[in-house]
N, C-alpha and C positions, 0 to 999 in steps of 0.2 A: 503494499500500500502506499502511496506517493504523499508525502505533505506539499501543498502547494506552495508552502513558504520555504522550503528546505532549497539550500543552496545547490545551484547546479555544477557541473564538472568544472565550468570555466569561472566558477567564483561568483557570477552573480545570482542573486535570489530569484529562483523561478523562471529564468530566460528561458530554458528550454521546455518547461511546462506551458508557460503564456505562447510561445512560437507553436508548439505542437497544436494548443487549443486554437489559436487563429488559423492555422492551416486546415485544422477540422472544420471548424465551423464555416470557414470559406468553401469547404467541399459541400458540406451540408446546405448552405445557402444557394450555392449553385444548382445543387438539385431542386431547390424550393424554387427559383426565381427563373431558371434557365439561363442566366448570366453571371459570369464571375464577377465577386465584388470589386470595386475599384481599390479599397484597402481594409484591412482589419486590425483594429487595436483592442488588446485585452488590459483589464485592469483586474488584478486581483488583491482581494483583501483576506480576513482570517476565515470567514464562512459565505463569502461573495466573490463570485467571478462574473465581470461586466465585460461585454464584446460589443464594440461598436462598428458596424459594417457600412460603409460608404458605398451605396447601390450606384450602379452604373447607370448611364443615361437611357431613358426607355429607348428601345429600338436598336442598341448595340448588341444585341444576343449573340451567342455563340455561332449561329448560323452566318454571320459575316466573318468569323475568323476562319471559316473553312471547316468547320468540325460539324458533324452530324448530330443531332440530338441523340443522347444515349438511351435516356428511360424516361417514363413517365414523370412529370413534375411531382413534387410532393406537396400534400395537402397541408394545412397549417396544424394538423395534428399530426402529421409525418414529421413536419420540421420539430415539433415539440419532441417527440419520441427520439428522432435522431441526435437533435442538439444535446438534449439531457443524457442521453446514452454514450455520447462522445464525452462529454463532461465527467460522468460517473468513471469511465474508462480510464481517463488521462489522470484525473485527480485521486482515483480510489475513495471518492466519497460520494454518497448517495445526493443526489438533488431532491430539495423537498418543495423549491417552489421556482417556477420559470416565469420570469415577466418580460413581455416584449412591448415597446414604445418604438414608434415610427414617426418621425418628423418628414412629412411629404415634401416641405419648403427645401429642406436642406438634402433631402434623399439619403437620410441615415436613419437606422435601424440598429436599436441597442436593446440587446439582449441581457437578461439580467438572472444569474443562477444562484438560488440561495442553498449553501450546502450544509447537509445533516452536519452538527458539530461532531468531531471525533470523539470516541469512547474515552472515557478515563478509568484507568486501572487502579484500585485503591489498595 
């Protein structure tokens, strides 16, 4: 089980974990929207993971990049399931809440994952 606050191999706290989360959620977002995100950024707290996804401009789908669509798009429920599964796999902790906020003007989606606190041994 990994601790998100645990130092990575190169000395930075959680650098490898946050980049793995950004990559994984970028893939899930692509399956949901049909487009690769412009950028993803991850903020990690003690029991919270927050991912901001900058959406591409409408109409700049993967078909323009010469790629064929791979699979049917995910539904919102599929997005929730796949995103929480990725966070659980990467952090080793259960997700107890998933909150999505979308700023249509700025074309930014913020996904917040509340993690189950680690169990304390006495």
